[in-house]
Biopython code that builds the backbone (N, CA, C, O; Angstrom):
import numpy as np
from Bio.PDB.StructureBuilder import StructureBuilder

atoms = [
    (1, "MET", "N", (-13.217, -48.589, 24.452)),
    (1, "MET", "CA", (-12.175, -49.150, 23.622)),
    (1, "MET", "C", (-11.596, -48.078, 22.688)),
    (1, "MET", "O", (-10.391, -48.038, 22.439)),
    (2, "PHE", "N", (-12.467, -47.228, 22.186)),
    (2, "PHE", "CA", (-12.016, -46.163, 21.295)),
    (2, "PHE", "C", (-11.011, -45.249, 21.994)),
    (2, "PHE", "O", (-10.040, -44.817, 21.372)),
    (3, "SER", "N", (-11.224, -44.949, 23.267)),
    (3, "SER", "CA", (-10.320, -44.065, 24.002)),
    (3, "SER", "C", (-8.954, -44.712, 24.192)),
    (3, "SER", "O", (-7.939, -44.017, 24.219)),
    (4, "HIS", "N", (-8.917, -46.042, 24.324)),
    (4, "HIS", "CA", (-7.625, -46.731, 24.436)),
    (4, "HIS", "C", (-6.826, -46.620, 23.131)),
    (4, "HIS", "O", (-5.609, -46.434, 23.140)),
    (5, "ALA", "N", (-7.537, -46.738, 22.029)),
    (5, "ALA", "CA", (-6.867, -46.634, 20.730)),
    (5, "ALA", "C", (-6.348, -45.217, 20.525)),
    (5, "ALA", "O", (-5.244, -45.016, 20.020)),
    (6, "ARG", "N", (-7.152, -44.243, 20.920)),
    (6, "ARG", "CA", (-6.724, -42.852, 20.780)),
    (6, "ARG", "C", (-5.520, -42.571, 21.684)),
    (6, "ARG", "O", (-4.594, -41.870, 21.276)),
    (7, "ALA", "N", (-5.524, -43.107, 22.893)),
    (7, "ALA", "CA", (-4.396, -42.920, 23.811)),
    (7, "ALA", "C", (-3.136, -43.570, 23.243)),
    (7, "ALA", "O", (-2.045, -43.008, 23.326)),
    (8, "ALA", "N", (-3.300, -44.752, 22.669)),
    (8, "ALA", "CA", (-2.153, -45.446, 22.072)),
    (8, "ALA", "C", (-1.603, -44.655, 20.898)),
    (8, "ALA", "O", (-0.388, -44.569, 20.717)),
    (9, "LEU", "N", (-2.496, -44.074, 20.094)),
    (9, "LEU", "CA", (-2.056, -43.263, 18.959)),
    (9, "LEU", "C", (-1.315, -42.020, 19.435)),
    (9, "LEU", "O", (-0.279, -41.662, 18.875)),
    (10, "CYS", "N", (-1.835, -41.365, 20.456)),
    (10, "CYS", "CA", (-1.167, -40.181, 21.006)),
    (10, "CYS", "C", (0.206, -40.544, 21.554)),
    (10, "CYS", "O", (1.172, -39.809, 21.346)),
    (11, "LEU", "N", (0.300, -41.662, 22.245)),
    (11, "LEU", "CA", (1.582, -42.112, 22.790)),
    (11, "LEU", "C", (2.574, -42.399, 21.665)),
    (11, "LEU", "O", (3.743, -42.023, 21.750)),
    (12, "ALA", "N", (2.105, -43.064, 20.614)),
    (12, "ALA", "CA", (2.976, -43.378, 19.480)),
    (12, "ALA", "C", (3.474, -42.106, 18.805)),
    (12, "ALA", "O", (4.646, -42.010, 18.441)),
    (13, "LEU", "N", (2.582, -41.128, 18.637)),
    (13, "LEU", "CA", (2.994, -39.857, 18.030)),
    (13, "LEU", "C", (4.007, -39.129, 18.907)),
    (13, "LEU", "O", (4.978, -38.562, 18.406)),
    (14, "ALA", "N", (3.775, -39.147, 20.219)),
    (14, "ALA", "CA", (4.706, -38.484, 21.138)),
    (14, "ALA", "C", (6.069, -39.154, 21.093)),
    (14, "ALA", "O", (7.092, -38.469, 21.072)),
    (15, "LEU", "N", (6.099, -40.480, 21.078)),
    (15, "LEU", "CA", (7.374, -41.197, 21.018)),
    (15, "LEU", "C", (8.086, -40.938, 19.697)),
    (15, "LEU", "O", (9.310, -40.810, 19.664)),
    (16, "THR", "N", (7.325, -40.862, 18.610)),
    (16, "THR", "CA", (7.918, -40.559, 17.312)),
    (16, "THR", "C", (8.549, -39.182, 17.326)),
    (16, "THR", "O", (9.666, -38.999, 16.842)),
    (17, "PHE", "N", (7.827, -38.201, 17.885)),
    (17, "PHE", "CA", (8.358, -36.840, 17.962)),
    (17, "PHE", "C", (9.605, -36.789, 18.829)),
    (17, "PHE", "O", (10.592, -36.154, 18.456)),
    (18, "LEU", "N", (9.575, -37.447, 19.980)),
    (18, "LEU", "CA", (10.717, -37.420, 20.891)),
    (18, "LEU", "C", (11.934, -38.105, 20.292)),
    (18, "LEU", "O", (13.059, -37.639, 20.475)),
    (19, "SER", "N", (11.725, -39.202, 19.579)),
    (19, "SER", "CA", (12.872, -39.903, 18.995)),
    (19, "SER", "C", (13.466, -39.110, 17.835)),
    (19, "SER", "O", (14.647, -39.265, 17.524)),
    (20, "ALA", "N", (12.664, -38.265, 17.194)),
    (20, "ALA", "CA", (13.171, -37.463, 16.079)),
    (20, "ALA", "C", (13.828, -36.174, 16.556)),
    (20, "ALA", "O", (14.519, -35.506, 15.788)),
    (21, "THR", "N", (13.616, -35.827, 17.810)),
    (21, "THR", "CA", (14.193, -34.609, 18.351)),
    (21, "THR", "C", (15.634, -34.868, 18.761)),
    (21, "THR", "O", (15.921, -35.842, 19.456)),
    (22, "THR", "N", (16.525, -34.012, 18.337)),
    (22, "THR", "CA", (17.930, -34.175, 18.698)),
    (22, "THR", "C", (18.373, -33.003, 19.550)),
    (22, "THR", "O", (17.851, -31.895, 19.432)),
    (23, "ILE", "N", (19.324, -33.260, 20.390)),
    (23, "ILE", "CA", (19.906, -32.202, 21.202)),
    (23, "ILE", "C", (20.905, -31.459, 20.320)),
    (23, "ILE", "O", (21.800, -32.082, 19.749)),
    (24, "PRO", "N", (20.770, -30.153, 20.201)),
    (24, "PRO", "CA", (21.702, -29.414, 19.338)),
    (24, "PRO", "C", (23.142, -29.580, 19.804)),
    (24, "PRO", "O", (23.430, -29.473, 20.996)),
    (25, "GLN", "N", (24.038, -29.841, 18.869)),
    (25, "GLN", "CA", (25.458, -29.967, 19.148)),
    (25, "GLN", "C", (26.109, -28.602, 18.970)),
    (25, "GLN", "O", (25.573, -27.723, 18.294)),
    (26, "GLU", "N", (27.266, -28.446, 19.584)),
    (26, "GLU", "CA", (28.024, -27.207, 19.407)),
    (26, "GLU", "C", (28.279, -27.015, 17.918)),
    (26, "GLU", "O", (28.578, -27.972, 17.203)),
    (27, "ASN", "N", (28.162, -25.796, 17.465)),
    (27, "ASN", "CA", (28.399, -25.519, 16.048)),
    (27, "ASN", "C", (29.807, -25.933, 15.667)),
    (27, "ASN", "O", (30.769, -25.707, 16.403)),
    (28, "GLU", "N", (29.900, -26.546, 14.497)),
    (28, "GLU", "CA", (31.209, -26.926, 13.982)),
    (28, "GLU", "C", (31.995, -25.650, 13.677)),
    (28, "GLU", "O", (31.434, -24.695, 13.139)),
    (29, "PRO", "N", (33.277, -25.624, 14.011)),
    (29, "PRO", "CA", (34.092, -24.451, 13.686)),
    (29, "PRO", "C", (34.145, -24.243, 12.177)),
    (29, "PRO", "O", (34.234, -25.207, 11.417)),
    (30, "LYS", "N", (34.090, -22.996, 11.747)),
    (30, "LYS", "CA", (34.102, -22.679, 10.320)),
    (30, "LYS", "C", (35.538, -22.570, 9.818)),
    (30, "LYS", "O", (36.360, -21.841, 10.374)),
    (31, "VAL", "N", (35.813, -23.316, 8.753)),
    (31, "VAL", "CA", (37.150, -23.328, 8.152)),
    (31, "VAL", "C", (37.329, -22.095, 7.271)),
    (31, "VAL", "O", (36.504, -21.825, 6.397)),
    (32, "LEU", "N", (38.406, -21.352, 7.502)),
    (32, "LEU", "CA", (38.751, -20.202, 6.664)),
    (32, "LEU", "C", (39.771, -20.578, 5.592)),
    (32, "LEU", "O", (39.714, -20.080, 4.468)),
    (33, "LYS", "N", (40.702, -21.459, 5.950)),
    (33, "LYS", "CA", (41.765, -21.877, 5.033)),
    (33, "LYS", "C", (41.932, -23.379, 5.174)),
    (33, "LYS", "O", (42.148, -23.896, 6.270)),
    (34, "LYS", "N", (41.829, -24.072, 4.046)),
    (34, "LYS", "CA", (41.969, -25.524, 4.052)),
    (34, "LYS", "C", (43.072, -25.924, 3.082)),
    (34, "LYS", "O", (43.032, -25.562, 1.906)),
    (35, "VAL", "N", (44.048, -26.662, 3.568)),
    (35, "VAL", "CA", (45.133, -27.200, 2.744)),
    (35, "VAL", "C", (44.847, -28.683, 2.552)),
    (35, "VAL", "O", (44.724, -29.428, 3.524)),
    (36, "LEU", "N", (44.742, -29.108, 1.297)),
    (36, "LEU", "CA", (44.479, -30.523, 1.045)),
    (36, "LEU", "C", (45.733, -31.351, 1.266)),
    (36, "LEU", "O", (46.831, -30.926, 0.907)),
    (37, "PRO", "N", (45.580, -32.530, 1.854)),
    (37, "PRO", "CA", (46.728, -33.418, 2.026)),
    (37, "PRO", "C", (47.278, -33.863, 0.668)),
    (37, "PRO", "O", (46.543, -33.969, -0.314)),
    (38, "VAL", "N", (48.568, -34.117, 0.640)),
    (38, "VAL", "CA", (49.223, -34.615, -0.570)),
    (38, "VAL", "C", (49.001, -36.124, -0.642)),
    (38, "VAL", "O", (49.195, -36.843, 0.338)),
    (39, "TYR", "N", (48.589, -36.590, -1.827)),
    (39, "TYR", "CA", (48.435, -38.035, -2.030)),
    (39, "TYR", "C", (49.839, -38.579, -2.248)),
    (39, "TYR", "O", (50.433, -38.293, -3.288)),
    (40, "PRO", "N", (50.403, -39.350, -1.316)),
    (40, "PRO", "CA", (51.781, -39.832, -1.452)),
    (40, "PRO", "C", (51.997, -40.593, -2.769)),
    (40, "PRO", "O", (51.226, -41.489, -3.113)),
    (41, "ASP", "N", (53.054, -40.221, -3.493)),
    (41, "ASP", "CA", (53.329, -40.807, -4.808)),
    (41, "ASP", "C", (53.388, -42.332, -4.774)),
    (41, "ASP", "O", (52.823, -42.997, -5.642)),
    (42, "ILE", "N", (54.057, -42.874, -3.791)),
    (42, "ILE", "CA", (54.200, -44.338, -3.729)),
    (42, "ILE", "C", (52.846, -45.024, -3.575)),
    (42, "ILE", "O", (52.621, -46.098, -4.132)),
    (43, "LEU", "N", (51.944, -44.398, -2.815)),
    (43, "LEU", "CA", (50.616, -44.980, -2.619)),
    (43, "LEU", "C", (49.763, -44.845, -3.875)),
    (43, "LEU", "O", (48.937, -45.712, -4.160)),
    (44, "LYS", "N", (49.960, -43.750, -4.635)),
    (44, "LYS", "CA", (49.279, -43.605, -5.925)),
    (44, "LYS", "C", (49.704, -44.727, -6.860)),
    (44, "LYS", "O", (48.875, -45.381, -7.492)),
    (45, "LYS", "N", (51.031, -44.935, -6.933)),
    (45, "LYS", "CA", (51.569, -45.963, -7.833)),
    (45, "LYS", "C", (51.076, -47.353, -7.463)),
    (45, "LYS", "O", (50.868, -48.199, -8.332)),
    (46, "MET", "N", (50.894, -47.582, -6.185)),
    (46, "MET", "CA", (50.432, -48.892, -5.714)),
    (46, "MET", "C", (48.908, -49.019, -5.784)),
    (46, "MET", "O", (48.370, -50.105, -5.568)),
    (47, "GLY", "N", (48.210, -47.924, -6.083)),
    (47, "GLY", "CA", (46.745, -47.962, -6.177)),
    (47, "GLY", "C", (46.062, -48.074, -4.832)),
    (47, "GLY", "O", (44.976, -48.646, -4.730)),
    (48, "VAL", "N", (46.689, -47.533, -3.794)),
    (48, "VAL", "CA", (46.144, -47.632, -2.438)),
    (48, "VAL", "C", (45.193, -46.466, -2.171)),
    (48, "VAL", "O", (45.542, -45.306, -2.390)),
    (49, "SER", "N", (44.000, -46.784, -1.701)),
    (49, "SER", "CA", (43.012, -45.789, -1.287)),
    (49, "SER", "C", (42.796, -45.939, 0.204)),
    (49, "SER", "O", (43.171, -46.953, 0.792)),
    (50, "GLY", "N", (42.194, -44.936, 0.816)),
    (50, "GLY", "CA", (41.901, -45.060, 2.234)),
    (50, "GLY", "C", (41.292, -43.806, 2.817)),
    (50, "GLY", "O", (41.242, -42.755, 2.178)),
    (51, "THR", "N", (40.835, -43.943, 4.039)),
    (51, "THR", "CA", (40.223, -42.849, 4.778)),
    (51, "THR", "C", (40.918, -42.726, 6.121)),
    (51, "THR", "O", (41.297, -43.725, 6.732)),
    (52, "VAL", "N", (41.083, -41.489, 6.576)),
    (52, "VAL", "CA", (41.704, -41.205, 7.867)),
    (52, "VAL", "C", (40.772, -40.275, 8.635)),
    (52, "VAL", "O", (40.221, -39.330, 8.071)),
    (53, "ARG", "N", (40.604, -40.550, 9.915)),
    (53, "ARG", "CA", (39.852, -39.652, 10.802)),
    (53, "ARG", "C", (40.809, -39.099, 11.844)),
    (53, "ARG", "O", (41.575, -39.839, 12.460)),
    (54, "VAL", "N", (40.754, -37.793, 12.030)),
    (54, "VAL", "CA", (41.576, -37.153, 13.056)),
    (54, "VAL", "C", (40.703, -36.219, 13.880)),
    (54, "VAL", "O", (39.681, -35.717, 13.413)),
    (55, "ARG", "N", (41.127, -36.001, 15.103)),
    (55, "ARG", "CA", (40.503, -35.004, 15.970)),
    (55, "ARG", "C", (41.511, -33.881, 16.112)),
    (55, "ARG", "O", (42.664, -34.106, 16.480)),
    (56, "ILE", "N", (41.063, -32.666, 15.815)),
    (56, "ILE", "CA", (41.966, -31.530, 15.895)),
    (56, "ILE", "C", (41.559, -30.622, 17.044)),
    (56, "ILE", "O", (40.379, -30.486, 17.367)),
    (57, "THR", "N", (42.558, -30.008, 17.648)),
    (57, "THR", "CA", (42.337, -29.005, 18.678)),
    (57, "THR", "C", (42.605, -27.654, 18.039)),
    (57, "THR", "O", (43.668, -27.426, 17.461)),
    (58, "ILE", "N", (41.636, -26.768, 18.148)),
    (58, "ILE", "CA", (41.712, -25.447, 17.524)),
    (58, "ILE", "C", (41.848, -24.404, 18.619)),
    (58, "ILE", "O", (41.012, -24.333, 19.521)),
    (59, "GLY", "N", (42.885, -23.603, 18.547)),
    (59, "GLY", "CA", (43.100, -22.545, 19.528)),
    (59, "GLY", "C", (42.094, -21.417, 19.355)),
    (59, "GLY", "O", (41.419, -21.326, 18.330)),
    (60, "ALA", "N", (42.000, -20.567, 20.358)),
    (60, "ALA", "CA", (41.084, -19.420, 20.298)),
    (60, "ALA", "C", (41.397, -18.517, 19.110)),
    (60, "ALA", "O", (40.514, -17.831, 18.595)),
    (61, "ASP", "N", (42.665, -18.518, 18.674)),
    (61, "ASP", "CA", (43.056, -17.690, 17.530)),
    (61, "ASP", "C", (42.697, -18.318, 16.182)),
    (61, "ASP", "O", (42.912, -17.700, 15.139)),
    (62, "GLY", "N", (42.151, -19.539, 16.191)),
    (62, "GLY", "CA", (41.735, -20.211, 14.965)),
    (62, "GLY", "C", (42.776, -21.121, 14.355)),
    (62, "GLY", "O", (42.515, -21.755, 13.333)),
    (63, "SER", "N", (43.960, -21.203, 14.961)),
    (63, "SER", "CA", (45.000, -22.086, 14.422)),
    (63, "SER", "C", (44.864, -23.490, 15.022)),
    (63, "SER", "O", (44.333, -23.663, 16.119)),
    (64, "VAL", "N", (45.351, -24.479, 14.282)),
    (64, "VAL", "CA", (45.305, -25.865, 14.748)),
    (64, "VAL", "C", (46.474, -26.083, 15.702)),
    (64, "VAL", "O", (47.631, -25.876, 15.338)),
    (65, "LYS", "N", (46.166, -26.498, 16.912)),
    (65, "LYS", "CA", (47.177, -26.687, 17.956)),
    (65, "LYS", "C", (47.632, -28.144, 18.076)),
    (65, "LYS", "O", (48.771, -28.415, 18.456)),
    (66, "ASP", "N", (46.728, -29.084, 17.747)),
    (66, "ASP", "CA", (47.068, -30.495, 17.905)),
    (66, "ASP", "C", (46.242, -31.323, 16.930)),
    (66, "ASP", "O", (45.109, -30.974, 16.598)),
    (67, "VAL", "N", (46.833, -32.431, 16.477)),
    (67, "VAL", "CA", (46.151, -33.372, 15.590)),
    (67, "VAL", "C", (46.326, -34.755, 16.190)),
    (67, "VAL", "O", (47.449, -35.179, 16.466)),
    (68, "GLU", "N", (45.214, -35.464, 16.394)),
    (68, "GLU", "CA", (45.252, -36.802, 16.992)),
    (68, "GLU", "C", (44.558, -37.791, 16.057)),
    (68, "GLU", "O", (43.403, -37.586, 15.684)),
    (69, "ALA", "N", (45.254, -38.855, 15.679)),
    (69, "ALA", "CA", (44.665, -39.887, 14.825)),
    (69, "ALA", "C", (43.543, -40.583, 15.579)),
    (69, "ALA", "O", (43.697, -40.932, 16.750)),
    (70, "ARG", "N", (42.406, -40.786, 14.901)),
    (70, "ARG", "CA", (41.250, -41.431, 15.521)),
    (70, "ARG", "C", (40.842, -42.710, 14.807)),
    (70, "ARG", "O", (39.995, -43.452, 15.303)),
    (71, "GLY", "N", (41.435, -42.974, 13.651)),
    (71, "GLY", "CA", (41.090, -44.206, 12.968)),
    (71, "GLY", "C", (41.328, -44.097, 11.472)),
    (71, "GLY", "O", (41.614, -43.025, 10.939)),
    (72, "GLY", "N", (41.204, -45.226, 10.823)),
    (72, "GLY", "CA", (41.360, -45.271, 9.383)),
    (72, "GLY", "C", (42.709, -45.837, 8.985)),
    (72, "GLY", "O", (43.398, -46.476, 9.781)),
    (73, "ASN", "N", (43.067, -45.591, 7.744)),
    (73, "ASN", "CA", (44.274, -46.140, 7.150)),
    (73, "ASN", "C", (45.497, -45.342, 7.603)),
    (73, "ASN", "O", (45.716, -44.221, 7.145)),
    (74, "ALA", "N", (46.280, -45.914, 8.488)),
    (74, "ALA", "CA", (47.403, -45.222, 9.136)),
    (74, "ALA", "C", (48.494, -44.782, 8.165)),
    (74, "ALA", "O", (49.256, -43.870, 8.485)),
    (75, "ILE", "N", (48.590, -45.400, 6.993)),
    (75, "ILE", "CA", (49.667, -45.013, 6.072)),
    (75, "ILE", "C", (49.465, -43.610, 5.490)),
    (75, "ILE", "O", (50.386, -43.041, 4.904)),
    (76, "PHE", "N", (48.253, -43.053, 5.653)),
    (76, "PHE", "CA", (47.989, -41.697, 5.169)),
    (76, "PHE", "C", (48.097, -40.647, 6.267)),
    (76, "PHE", "O", (48.025, -39.454, 5.971)),
    (77, "ILE", "N", (48.267, -41.047, 7.516)),
    (77, "ILE", "CA", (48.163, -40.114, 8.641)),
    (77, "ILE", "C", (49.185, -38.982, 8.577)),
    (77, "ILE", "O", (48.841, -37.846, 8.902)),
    (78, "ASP", "N", (50.421, -39.243, 8.173)),
    (78, "ASP", "CA", (51.436, -38.181, 8.118)),
    (78, "ASP", "C", (51.037, -37.074, 7.144)),
    (78, "ASP", "O", (51.198, -35.890, 7.442)),
    (79, "SER", "N", (50.522, -37.459, 5.993)),
    (79, "SER", "CA", (50.089, -36.487, 4.998)),
    (79, "SER", "C", (48.905, -35.665, 5.510)),
    (79, "SER", "O", (48.855, -34.448, 5.328)),
    (80, "VAL", "N", (47.962, -36.339, 6.148)),
    (80, "VAL", "CA", (46.781, -35.654, 6.694)),
    (80, "VAL", "C", (47.190, -34.695, 7.809)),
    (80, "VAL", "O", (46.767, -33.539, 7.816)),
    (81, "ALA", "N", (48.000, -35.158, 8.740)),
    (81, "ALA", "CA", (48.416, -34.319, 9.873)),
    (81, "ALA", "C", (49.170, -33.079, 9.388)),
    (81, "ALA", "O", (48.942, -31.977, 9.888)),
    (82, "ALA", "N", (50.061, -33.256, 8.422)),
    (82, "ALA", "CA", (50.834, -32.114, 7.904)),
    (82, "ALA", "C", (49.920, -31.076, 7.268)),
    (82, "ALA", "O", (50.131, -29.875, 7.440)),
    (83, "ALA", "N", (48.911, -31.526, 6.537)),
    (83, "ALA", "CA", (47.995, -30.585, 5.882)),
    (83, "ALA", "C", (47.083, -29.891, 6.889)),
    (83, "ALA", "O", (46.926, -28.671, 6.847)),
    (84, "VAL", "N", (46.491, -30.649, 7.779)),
    (84, "VAL", "CA", (45.518, -30.104, 8.731)),
    (84, "VAL", "C", (46.172, -29.109, 9.688)),
    (84, "VAL", "O", (45.514, -28.174, 10.146)),
    (85, "ARG", "N", (47.435, -29.293, 9.990)),
    (85, "ARG", "CA", (48.138, -28.337, 10.852)),
    (85, "ARG", "C", (48.190, -26.931, 10.231)),
    (85, "ARG", "O", (48.401, -25.945, 10.937)),
    (86, "ASN", "N", (47.996, -26.851, 8.908)),
    (86, "ASN", "CA", (48.010, -25.565, 8.209)),
    (86, "ASN", "C", (46.613, -24.977, 7.999)),
    (86, "ASN", "O", (46.476, -23.919, 7.386)),
    (87, "TRP", "N", (45.590, -25.644, 8.495)),
    (87, "TRP", "CA", (44.236, -25.108, 8.368)),
    (87, "TRP", "C", (44.073, -23.921, 9.307)),
    (87, "TRP", "O", (44.767, -23.806, 10.317)),
    (88, "LYS", "N", (43.154, -23.054, 8.955)),
    (88, "LYS", "CA", (42.834, -21.888, 9.783)),
    (88, "LYS", "C", (41.311, -21.821, 9.925)),
    (88, "LYS", "O", (40.574, -21.980, 8.952)),
    (89, "PHE", "N", (40.858, -21.582, 11.158)),
    (89, "PHE", "CA", (39.438, -21.500, 11.468)),
    (89, "PHE", "C", (39.082, -20.102, 11.957)),
    (89, "PHE", "O", (39.961, -19.312, 12.302)),
    (90, "VAL", "N", (37.801, -19.808, 11.981)),
    (90, "VAL", "CA", (37.323, -18.547, 12.549)),
    (90, "VAL", "C", (37.725, -18.523, 14.025)),
    (90, "VAL", "O", (37.580, -19.519, 14.734)),
    (91, "SER", "N", (38.226, -17.387, 14.471)),
    (91, "SER", "CA", (38.619, -17.244, 15.878)),
    (91, "SER", "C", (37.406, -17.427, 16.781)),
    (91, "SER", "O", (36.267, -17.178, 16.384)),
    (92, "GLY", "N", (37.677, -17.865, 17.997)),
    (92, "GLY", "CA", (36.604, -18.062, 18.968)),
    (92, "GLY", "C", (37.020, -17.547, 20.328)),
    (92, "GLY", "O", (38.123, -17.029, 20.500)),
    (93, "GLU", "N", (36.136, -17.691, 21.281)),
    (93, "GLU", "CA", (36.423, -17.221, 22.634)),
    (93, "GLU", "C", (37.295, -18.189, 23.414)),
    (93, "GLU", "O", (37.913, -17.817, 24.412)),
    (94, "ARG", "N", (37.343, -19.440, 22.951)),
    (94, "ARG", "CA", (38.070, -20.467, 23.684)),
    (94, "ARG", "C", (38.590, -21.532, 22.722)),
    (94, "ARG", "O", (38.289, -21.514, 21.528)),
    (95, "GLN", "N", (39.360, -22.437, 23.254)),
    (95, "GLN", "CA", (39.862, -23.579, 22.482)),
    (95, "GLN", "C", (38.695, -24.509, 22.169)),
    (95, "GLN", "O", (37.793, -24.677, 22.991)),
    (96, "ARG", "N", (38.710, -25.114, 20.981)),
    (96, "ARG", "CA", (37.658, -26.026, 20.554)),
    (96, "ARG", "C", (38.281, -27.256, 19.920)),
    (96, "ARG", "O", (39.497, -27.329, 19.747)),
    (97, "SER", "N", (37.449, -28.211, 19.578)),
    (97, "SER", "CA", (37.943, -29.371, 18.846)),
    (97, "SER", "C", (36.952, -29.719, 17.750)),
    (97, "SER", "O", (35.791, -29.310, 17.785)),
    (98, "ALA", "N", (37.429, -30.477, 16.781)),
    (98, "ALA", "CA", (36.588, -30.894, 15.663)),
    (98, "ALA", "C", (37.109, -32.216, 15.122)),
    (98, "ALA", "O", (38.285, -32.547, 15.273)),
    (99, "GLU", "N", (36.226, -32.954, 14.499)),
    (99, "GLU", "CA", (36.588, -34.195, 13.820)),
    (99, "GLU", "C", (36.753, -33.885, 12.337)),
    (99, "GLU", "O", (35.950, -33.159, 11.751)),
    (100, "VAL", "N", (37.798, -34.441, 11.738)),
    (100, "VAL", "CA", (38.055, -34.265, 10.312)),
    (100, "VAL", "C", (38.219, -35.651, 9.702)),
    (100, "VAL", "O", (38.939, -36.495, 10.235)),
    (101, "THR", "N", (37.547, -35.875, 8.584)),
    (101, "THR", "CA", (37.679, -37.125, 7.842)),
    (101, "THR", "C", (38.257, -36.799, 6.472)),
    (101, "THR", "O", (37.760, -35.915, 5.774)),
    (102, "VAL", "N", (39.303, -37.511, 6.094)),
    (102, "VAL", "CA", (39.952, -37.307, 4.800)),
    (102, "VAL", "C", (39.940, -38.634, 4.051)),
    (102, "VAL", "O", (40.346, -39.667, 4.583)),
    (103, "THR", "N", (39.468, -38.590, 2.809)),
    (103, "THR", "CA", (39.414, -39.790, 1.984)),
    (103, "THR", "C", (40.314, -39.632, 0.772)),
    (103, "THR", "O", (40.216, -38.655, 0.030)),
    (104, "PHE", "N", (41.187, -40.601, 0.583)),
    (104, "PHE", "CA", (42.072, -40.677, -0.582)),
    (104, "PHE", "C", (41.481, -41.746, -1.497)),
    (104, "PHE", "O", (41.414, -42.919, -1.132)),
    (105, "THR", "N", (41.053, -41.327, -2.694)),
    (105, "THR", "CA", (40.461, -42.259, -3.641)),
    (105, "THR", "C", (41.425, -42.441, -4.794)),
    (105, "THR", "O", (41.841, -41.469, -5.425)),
    (106, "CYS", "N", (41.777, -43.673, -5.065)),
    (106, "CYS", "CA", (42.789, -43.974, -6.065)),
    (106, "CYS", "C", (42.465, -43.320, -7.383)),
    (106, "CYS", "O", (41.383, -43.548, -7.925)),
    (107, "CYS", "N", (43.308, -42.560, -7.891)),
    (107, "CYS", "CA", (44.645, -42.333, -7.401)),
    (107, "CYS", "C", (44.977, -40.849, -7.388)),
    (107, "CYS", "O", (46.149, -40.484, -7.297)),
    (108, "THR", "N", (43.983, -39.998, -7.476)),
    (108, "THR", "CA", (44.282, -38.575, -7.461)),
    (108, "THR", "C", (43.337, -37.744, -6.618)),
    (108, "THR", "O", (43.618, -36.570, -6.377)),
    (109, "THR", "N", (42.243, -38.297, -6.167)),
    (109, "THR", "CA", (41.226, -37.507, -5.487)),
    (109, "THR", "C", (41.419, -37.534, -3.983)),
    (109, "THR", "O", (41.585, -38.596, -3.384)),
    (110, "VAL", "N", (41.394, -36.344, -3.377)),
    (110, "VAL", "CA", (41.449, -36.216, -1.931)),
    (110, "VAL", "C", (40.271, -35.346, -1.522)),
    (110, "VAL", "O", (40.139, -34.217, -1.996)),
    (111, "THR", "N", (39.408, -35.863, -0.641)),
    (111, "THR", "CA", (38.279, -35.077, -0.147)),
    (111, "THR", "C", (38.342, -35.002, 1.366)),
    (111, "THR", "O", (38.832, -35.916, 2.029)),
    (112, "THR", "N", (37.840, -33.902, 1.900)),
    (112, "THR", "CA", (37.841, -33.717, 3.345)),
    (112, "THR", "C", (36.436, -33.370, 3.820)),
    (112, "THR", "O", (35.638, -32.786, 3.088)),
    (113, "ILE", "N", (36.155, -33.749, 5.072)),
    (113, "ILE", "CA", (34.921, -33.362, 5.762)),
    (113, "ILE", "C", (35.324, -32.858, 7.117)),
    (113, "ILE", "O", (35.888, -33.666, 7.855)),
    (114, "PRO", "N", (35.122, -31.668, 7.537)),
    (114, "PRO", "CA", (34.541, -30.582, 6.781)),
    (114, "PRO", "C", (35.471, -30.092, 5.708)),
    (114, "PRO", "O", (35.129, -29.168, 4.970)),
]
sb = StructureBuilder()
sb.init_structure("model")
sb.init_model(0)
sb.init_chain("A")
sb.init_seg("    ")
for serial, (resi, resn, name, xyz) in enumerate(atoms, 1):
    if name == "N":
        sb.init_residue(resn, " ", resi, " ")
    sb.init_atom(name, np.array(xyz, "f"), 0.0, 1.0, " ", f" {name:<3s}", serial, name[0])
structure = sb.get_structure()
């Protein structure tokens, strides 16, 4: 009976280790130049907050080639897209993509991830 308990403990430890192990993801591209989106005046006056997620395509030269809306408050997307198009990343060997999340907090704060 003791050996069954020990086997069960070993199995539980192995499953715990395996579930905690993650497959490494491609390194996120490093931002060299970040332009913050403008908080639209009308939305500030109305007290509107929101978050926008976009997927950007980064060329081998580090410039942003494309911006695609992925979710969030659509009324902020134009401001986010205009700003992110001016971002610059470390050059790479090939084209890459990244997810960017921008949060507008009423009524002056704009934060981005990355």
